[in-house]
N, C-alpha and C positions, 0 to 999 in steps of 0.2 A: 614403039617396039612391037614386033610381031609376037603373037602368042606362040609359045614353044614349050614343050614338055621335056624335062631332062632331070637328072639327079644332080644335086648340088651339095657342096661341102658344107656341113653343118656350121662350121666356125665362121662362115661368111655372112650368116644371117643375123638379123637384129629384130627384136620385138618392136612393133609399132608403138610409139609413145601414147597413142590414143586407144590402145586395145581395151575393149570393154569387159573382157573376161574377168569375173570376180570369183567364180566357183570352180574349183579344181575337180575334174572328173577322172579319177584314177581308173575306173572301169573302161572308159573310152580310151584313155592313154594306153592302157595295157593291150587292148584289142588292136589299136593302130600299130603299136610296137611289134606285135606278132606279125602283122601284115608287112611291115617294112622289112623284117627279117625273112619273110617268105615271099608270097606273091602279093603284089599291091595293085589296087585299082587306081589308075592315074586320075580318075574323076575325083578322088579324095585327096589329091596332093595339095600341098600348101601353095599359096599364090604370093609372089613377092613382086616388088616394083624394082626399077632400075637402081635404087639406092639400097637394095637388099633388105628393105623393111618388110616384115611379114604382114601382108594385108588380110589374109584369110587363112583359116585352118591352123591356128597356133598350136592346136593339140598335136598335129603331125610333128612340129618342131619339138615339142616337149617329149613326145614318145621317142623320137630319134635320139634326143639327148640322154634320156634316162635309160634307153636300151643299148647305149654304146655305139649307135650307128655313126659312121663317118659321113655317109652320103644319105640324103633324104630326097623323096620325090618332090618335084617343084614345077609349077607353071610360071614362066616369066610373063607378067601381064601388068601393064600400067592402068590406072583408073582413067576414065574418060577425062578430057581436058577440064580442069577446074575442080574435079571431084577429089576429095581426100578421105572419104568414108572408108571404114574397114568393117568387116563382119567376121563372125566366128566361122 
């Protein structure tokens, strides 16, 4: 898959089952939500793979869901062959 930025429907996304996030950061979620509803830097968009699993930036997903967003910023990007790691 070629790397591509676009806005994606929130209901199409799924949290990666190996997501390591254990601590909720409401301050970060609120700041991201404000950006989604205003101007948003694509460098901070979430990254998903072809299966719509969120690989990185789960906080963007959480901010969109809590802020009532329908579309959230997204990079389509698959991990290198054989790699399944995810990051915050």
